[in-house]
LOTORKE-352687 format. One record per residue: residue number from 1; residue in three letters; x, y, z of N, C-alpha, C in turn. Coordinates in steps of 0.1 Angstrom, whole numbers, plus 2048, in hexadecimal, padded with zeros to 3 digits. Each point is the difference from the previous one (the first is absolute). Layout:
// residues N
<rec nr="NUM" rest="ALA" n_x="X" n_y="Y" n_z="Z" ca_x="X" ca_y="Y" ca_z="Z" c_x="X" c_y="Y" c_z="Z"/>
...
END
This chain:
// residues 76
<rec nr="1" rest="MET" n_x="7B0" n_y="85A" n_z="83E" ca_x="805" ca_y="7F7" ca_z="806" c_x="80C" c_y="7FE" c_z="801"/>
<rec nr="2" rest="THR" n_x="807" n_y="801" n_z="808" ca_x="811" ca_y="7FC" ca_z="805" c_x="7FE" c_y="7EF" c_z="7FF"/>
<rec nr="3" rest="PHE" n_x="811" n_y="7FC" n_z="801" ca_x="804" ca_y="7F4" ca_z="801" c_x="7FD" c_y="7F9" c_z="80C"/>
<rec nr="4" rest="LEU" n_x="801" n_y="80C" n_z="809" ca_x="7FC" ca_y="7F6" ca_z="80D" c_x="7F6" c_y="800" c_z="801"/>
<rec nr="5" rest="GLN" n_x="7F3" n_y="807" n_z="7FD" ca_x="7F2" ca_y="7FC" ca_z="802" c_x="7FB" c_y="7F4" c_z="7F3"/>
<rec nr="6" rest="ALA" n_x="807" n_y="7FB" n_z="7F7" ca_x="7FD" ca_y="7F9" ca_z="7F7" c_x="807" c_y="7F1" c_z="805"/>
<rec nr="7" rest="SER" n_x="809" n_y="802" n_z="808" ca_x="805" ca_y="7F4" ca_z="804" c_x="7F6" c_y="7F2" c_z="80B"/>
<rec nr="8" rest="HIS" n_x="7F5" n_y="807" n_z="7FB" ca_x="7F7" ca_y="7F2" ca_z="808" c_x="7FE" c_y="7F9" c_z="7F8"/>
<rec nr="9" rest="HIS" n_x="800" n_y="801" n_z="7F1" ca_x="7FA" ca_y="7F5" ca_z="7F8" c_x="80A" c_y="7F7" c_z="803"/>
<rec nr="10" rest="THR" n_x="7FC" n_y="7F6" n_z="7FE" ca_x="808" ca_y="7EF" ca_z="800" c_x="7FE" c_y="7F8" c_z="7FA"/>
<rec nr="11" rest="ALA" n_x="7F6" n_y="802" n_z="7F7" ca_x="7FE" ca_y="7F9" ca_z="7FA" c_x="802" c_y="805" c_z="7EC"/>
<rec nr="12" rest="GLY" n_x="803" n_y="7FA" n_z="7F7" ca_x="803" ca_y="80A" ca_z="7EE" c_x="807" c_y="7FA" c_z="7FD"/>
<rec nr="13" rest="PRO" n_x="804" n_y="807" n_z="7F3" ca_x="810" ca_y="7F8" ca_z="7F5" c_x="807" c_y="803" c_z="809"/>
<rec nr="14" rest="GLN" n_x="80D" n_y="7FA" n_z="800" ca_x="80A" ca_y="801" ca_z="804" c_x="80C" c_y="803" c_z="7F7"/>
<rec nr="15" rest="VAL" n_x="80A" n_y="80C" n_z="803" ca_x="808" ca_y="803" ca_z="7F7" c_x="80F" c_y="801" c_z="804"/>
<rec nr="16" rest="ARG" n_x="808" n_y="802" n_z="7FC" ca_x="80E" ca_y="803" ca_z="805" c_x="800" c_y="813" c_z="7FD"/>
<rec nr="17" rest="ASP" n_x="807" n_y="804" n_z="80D" ca_x="7FC" ca_y="80D" ca_z="804" c_x="810" c_y="805" c_z="7F7"/>
<rec nr="18" rest="ASP" n_x="804" n_y="7F9" n_z="7F8" ca_x="808" ca_y="807" ca_z="7FA" c_x="7F9" c_y="805" c_z="7EE"/>
<rec nr="19" rest="MET" n_x="7F9" n_y="7FA" n_z="7FE" ca_x="7F9" ca_y="801" ca_z="7F5" c_x="7FD" c_y="80E" c_z="7FD"/>
<rec nr="20" rest="THR" n_x="800" n_y="803" n_z="7F1" ca_x="7FB" ca_y="810" ca_z="7FC" c_x="7F2" c_y="801" c_z="808"/>
<rec nr="21" rest="VAL" n_x="7FD" n_y="80C" n_z="7FD" ca_x="7F1" ca_y="806" ca_z="802" c_x="7FA" c_y="7FF" c_z="7F4"/>
<rec nr="22" rest="GLU" n_x="805" n_y="7FF" n_z="7F5" ca_x="7F9" ca_y="7FB" ca_z="7F0" c_x="7FB" c_y="7F6" c_z="7FB"/>
<rec nr="23" rest="VAL" n_x="807" n_y="7F6" n_z="808" ca_x="801" ca_y="7F1" ca_z="802" c_x="7F8" c_y="7FD" c_z="80D"/>
<rec nr="24" rest="ALA" n_x="7FD" n_y="807" n_z="809" ca_x="7F6" ca_y="7FE" ca_z="80B" c_x="7F6" c_y="804" c_z="7FC"/>
<rec nr="25" rest="LEU" n_x="7FD" n_y="80C" n_z="7F8" ca_x="7F0" ca_y="801" ca_z="7FB" c_x="7FC" c_y="7F3" c_z="7FB"/>
<rec nr="26" rest="SER" n_x="807" n_y="802" n_z="7F4" ca_x="7F9" ca_y="7F3" ca_z="7F9" c_x="7FE" c_y="7F4" c_z="806"/>
<rec nr="27" rest="VAL" n_x="809" n_y="7FE" n_z="80D" ca_x="7F8" ca_y="7F3" ca_z="807" c_x="7F4" c_y="801" c_z="80A"/>
<rec nr="28" rest="MET" n_x="7FD" n_y="80D" n_z="805" ca_x="7F7" ca_y="7FF" ca_z="806" c_x="7F5" c_y="807" c_z="7F3"/>
<rec nr="29" rest="ALA" n_x="803" n_y="803" n_z="7F5" ca_x="7F7" ca_y="7FF" ca_z="7FB" c_x="7F7" c_y="7F3" c_z="7FA"/>
<rec nr="30" rest="GLY" n_x="80A" n_y="7F4" n_z="800" ca_x="7FE" ca_y="7F5" ca_z="7F6" c_x="7F5" c_y="7FA" c_z="812"/>
<rec nr="31" rest="ALA" n_x="809" n_y="805" n_z="80D" ca_x="7F4" ca_y="7F3" ca_z="809" c_x="7F3" c_y="80D" c_z="804"/>
<rec nr="32" rest="ARG" n_x="801" n_y="807" n_z="7F8" ca_x="7F4" ca_y="80B" ca_z="805" c_x="801" c_y="800" c_z="80E"/>
<rec nr="33" rest="SER" n_x="80C" n_y="806" n_z="806" ca_x="801" ca_y="805" ca_z="80E" c_x="807" c_y="80E" c_z="803"/>
<rec nr="34" rest="GLY" n_x="7FD" n_y="802" n_z="80C" ca_x="802" ca_y="810" ca_z="801" c_x="80B" c_y="801" c_z="80C"/>
<rec nr="35" rest="HIS" n_x="808" n_y="7F5" n_z="801" ca_x="80A" ca_y="7FC" ca_z="808" c_x="80B" c_y="7F5" c_z="7FD"/>
<rec nr="36" rest="LEU" n_x="80D" n_y="7FE" n_z="803" ca_x="809" ca_y="7F7" ca_z="7FB" c_x="807" c_y="7FF" c_z="80D"/>
<rec nr="37" rest="VAL" n_x="804" n_y="7F6" n_z="801" ca_x="80A" ca_y="7F8" ca_z="812" c_x="80B" c_y="7FD" c_z="7F6"/>
<rec nr="38" rest="LEU" n_x="806" n_y="80A" n_z="807" ca_x="811" ca_y="800" ca_z="800" c_x="807" c_y="7F7" c_z="806"/>
<rec nr="39" rest="CYS" n_x="808" n_y="7FB" n_z="7F8" ca_x="809" ca_y="7F2" ca_z="805" c_x="811" c_y="803" c_z="7FC"/>
<rec nr="40" rest="ASP" n_x="807" n_y="7FB" n_z="808" ca_x="80F" ca_y="803" ca_z="800" c_x="803" c_y="7F4" c_z="7F6"/>
<rec nr="41" rest="ASP" n_x="80A" n_y="801" n_z="7FC" ca_x="810" ca_y="7F6" ca_z="802" c_x="7F9" c_y="7F0" c_z="802"/>
<rec nr="42" rest="ASP" n_x="7FC" n_y="800" n_z="80B" ca_x="7FF" ca_y="7F2" ca_z="805" c_x="7F1" c_y="804" c_z="805"/>
<rec nr="43" rest="ASP" n_x="7F7" n_y="804" n_z="7F9" ca_x="7F0" ca_y="7FE" ca_z="801" c_x="7F9" c_y="802" c_z="80B"/>
<rec nr="44" rest="ALA" n_x="808" n_y="80A" n_z="80C" ca_x="7FD" ca_y="804" ca_z="80B" c_x="7F3" c_y="80F" c_z="7FA"/>
<rec nr="45" rest="ARG" n_x="7FA" n_y="801" n_z="809" ca_x="7F7" ca_y="80D" ca_z="7FD" c_x="805" c_y="80C" c_z="804"/>
<rec nr="46" rest="THR" n_x="801" n_y="805" n_z="7F8" ca_x="806" ca_y="813" ca_z="802" c_x="7F6" c_y="80C" c_z="803"/>
<rec nr="47" rest="GLY" n_x="7F6" n_y="7F7" n_z="7F9" ca_x="7F4" ca_y="80F" ca_z="7FF" c_x="7F5" c_y="7FA" c_z="7FB"/>
<rec nr="48" rest="VAL" n_x="7F8" n_y="80F" n_z="7FA" ca_x="7F6" ca_y="7FD" ca_z="7F7" c_x="803" c_y="80F" c_z="7F7"/>
<rec nr="49" rest="ILE" n_x="7FB" n_y="7FF" n_z="7F8" ca_x="801" ca_y="80E" ca_z="7F9" c_x="7F4" c_y="800" c_z="7F8"/>
<rec nr="50" rest="THR" n_x="7F8" n_y="80D" n_z="7FB" ca_x="7F4" ca_y="801" ca_z="7FD" c_x="801" c_y="807" c_z="7F5"/>
<rec nr="51" rest="LEU" n_x="7F1" n_y="7FD" n_z="7F6" ca_x="801" ca_y="80A" ca_z="7F3" c_x="801" c_y="80E" c_z="804"/>
<rec nr="52" rest="ALA" n_x="7F7" n_y="804" n_z="807" ca_x="809" ca_y="814" ca_z="804" c_x="80C" c_y="801" c_z="805"/>
<rec nr="53" rest="GLN" n_x="805" n_y="7F7" n_z="806" ca_x="811" ca_y="803" ca_z="7FE" c_x="806" c_y="802" c_z="7F6"/>
<rec nr="54" rest="LEU" n_x="7FB" n_y="7F0" n_z="7F7" ca_x="807" ca_y="801" ca_z="7F3" c_x="7FF" c_y="807" c_z="7F3"/>
<rec nr="55" rest="THR" n_x="7F1" n_y="80B" n_z="801" ca_x="7FF" ca_y="80C" ca_z="7F8" c_x="804" c_y="80C" c_z="808"/>
<rec nr="56" rest="ALA" n_x="804" n_y="801" n_z="80A" ca_x="806" ca_y="80D" ca_z="808" c_x="810" c_y="802" c_z="7F5"/>
<rec nr="57" rest="ALA" n_x="801" n_y="7F2" n_z="802" ca_x="811" ca_y="7FE" ca_z="801" c_x="800" c_y="804" c_z="7EB"/>
<rec nr="58" rest="ARG" n_x="7FD" n_y="7FC" n_z="801" ca_x="7FC" ca_y="802" ca_z="7EC" c_x="7FE" c_y="80E" c_z="7FC"/>
<rec nr="59" rest="ALA" n_x="7FC" n_y="80B" n_z="80A" ca_x="7F6" ca_y="808" ca_z="7FE" c_x="810" c_y="80E" c_z="804"/>
<rec nr="60" rest="THR" n_x="80A" n_y="7F6" n_z="809" ca_x="80F" ca_y="80A" ca_z="804" c_x="804" c_y="807" c_z="7F2"/>
<rec nr="61" rest="PRO" n_x="809" n_y="808" n_z="802" ca_x="806" ca_y="809" ca_z="7F4" c_x="80D" c_y="7F2" c_z="7FE"/>
<rec nr="62" rest="THR" n_x="805" n_y="7FC" n_z="80C" ca_x="809" ca_y="7F7" ca_z="7FC" c_x="801" c_y="7F3" c_z="7FA"/>
<rec nr="63" rest="TYR" n_x="7EF" n_y="7FD" n_z="800" ca_x="7FF" ca_y="7F1" ca_z="7FD" c_x="806" c_y="7FD" c_z="7F0"/>
<rec nr="64" rest="THR" n_x="806" n_y="7F4" n_z="7FE" ca_x="804" ca_y="7F7" ca_z="7F6" c_x="7FB" c_y="7F4" c_z="800"/>
<rec nr="65" rest="ASP" n_x="800" n_y="7F9" n_z="7F7" ca_x="7FB" ca_y="7F3" ca_z="801" c_x="80B" c_y="7F4" c_z="804"/>
<rec nr="66" rest="HIS" n_x="809" n_y="809" n_z="806" ca_x="809" ca_y="7F2" ca_z="806" c_x="800" c_y="804" c_z="815"/>
<rec nr="67" rest="VAL" n_x="7F5" n_y="808" n_z="806" ca_x="7FC" ca_y="801" ca_z="80B" c_x="801" c_y="7F1" c_z="80A"/>
<rec nr="68" rest="ARG" n_x="801" n_y="7FD" n_z="806" ca_x="7FE" ca_y="7EF" ca_z="809" c_x="7F3" c_y="806" c_z="809"/>
<rec nr="69" rest="LEU" n_x="7FA" n_y="7F5" n_z="805" ca_x="7F6" ca_y="803" ca_z="80D" c_x="80A" c_y="804" c_z="809"/>
<rec nr="70" rest="LEU" n_x="80B" n_y="7FC" n_z="805" ca_x="809" ca_y="800" ca_z="80A" c_x="800" c_y="810" c_z="7FB"/>
<rec nr="71" rest="ASP" n_x="802" n_y="809" n_z="7F5" ca_x="802" ca_y="80B" ca_z="803" c_x="7F2" c_y="807" c_z="808"/>
<rec nr="72" rest="VAL" n_x="7F6" n_y="7F9" n_z="7FB" ca_x="7F0" ca_y="80D" ca_z="801" c_x="801" c_y="7FC" c_z="80D"/>
<rec nr="73" rest="VAL" n_x="801" n_y="7F4" n_z="80B" ca_x="7FF" ca_y="7FE" ca_z="80A" c_x="809" c_y="7FF" c_z="80A"/>
<rec nr="74" rest="GLY" n_x="80A" n_y="806" n_z="7FE" ca_x="80F" ca_y="7FC" ca_z="804" c_x="805" c_y="7FB" c_z="80A"/>
<rec nr="75" rest="VAL" n_x="7FB" n_y="7EF" n_z="7F6" ca_x="808" ca_y="7F1" ca_z="80D" c_x="80A" c_y="800" c_z="7FC"/>
<rec nr="76" rest="GLY" n_x="808" n_y="7FD" n_z="809" ca_x="810" ca_y="7F7" ca_z="803" c_x="809" c_y="80F" c_z="802"/>
END
């Protein structure tokens, strides 16, 4: 599922789009959700990210625990 395909999700846990992937995975697990709604500094919705996207990002050879959601979805 791509970022655009997932964008039909409007409800769900909201997180800052500059959050790290590791923290986002923790929030997602705690909320028992397969996606997160991304918001910017002004709490404006910037998109949605899915568990599949986060899992794929972690599987890349360049992944570190400093990678942010913005880096995964290319927001900004």
